[in-house]
C-alpha positions, 0 to 999 in steps of 0.5 A: 499500500503506498504511503500517504503523506499527512496534509499540511494543516497550514496550507490554504483551503482550495478555492470553491467553484460557483457551483459549490457556493450554489450547492451550499446555498441550496442545502439551507433552502432545501431542508424538509418541513421537519428540518431533515435534509433530502437524500443525497442522490435526490438533492444532487439531482435536484440541484444539478437540474436547477443549475442547468436551467439557471440564466447567467444573471441568476448564476452571477451572485455565485460566480462573484463569490467564486471570484472572491474566493479564488482571489483569497486563495491565490493571495494566501497561496503566494505567502504559503511555503510548504514544509520540507519534504522530510516532514511531509512523510508522516513525520518520519525522516526519509532514508538515504539510498545507500551508495553501492560500491562498484568494486564489491563482488557480484552476489552468487547465483543460485541453481535456479538462476543458472537453470533460468539462464540455460532454459530461458531462450528455448522456452521463450522460443517455444512459447512465441510472443508472450510476456516475460511473466508467462515465460518465468511462470513456465520456467518455474513450473519446469524447475519444480517438476525437474527431478533432483538428479537432473538439477545436479549440474545447476547445483554444481555451478551454484556451488562453484559460484558460491566459492567464487563469491566467498573468495572474492568477498574475502579479498574485498574485505581484506582490501577495504579493511586495509584501507580503513587501517591505512587511514587510521595509521596515517591519522596516528602518525599525524596526531589527528586520530581520535578514540571513539 
């Protein structure tokens, strides 16, 4: 479900149309004898018919009110400044997107991903002009029906890829650890290091 931002209580109310002023006026006049309002559907139909049959002269008081209200709205909006974007999102600060390190090794692939890479072109060709979702659904069904003995080659590829990833991550972590240690040793030499 999408996040709904809170309304700013300081934002000026929107300008009403001539028809809105007419409806407001009619609501007072159309109350029944006992002070009860008409059903909404009946009230709306009656007002729409009246508005349609009114002359420009009869609509003038409502159009004048609408013009005044529009002027009020524009004047209030000119001095209005919305709160910063951070405050509009339910009072919570927005998370900053993490910057991805381009030197970090690519994540290892699962057996299923190797299966997809191998079978996708042939399945796509056999199904013809269908959506990517349909192709992936067909591949998912194929994978679930494939016996474990036939999945062996893909599981072996996944195992080798996991080893590759682990080795590259170890090397990557050593390099990044070395960089942070190097910065610290330079700071100690310069006398700018701080104890946290």
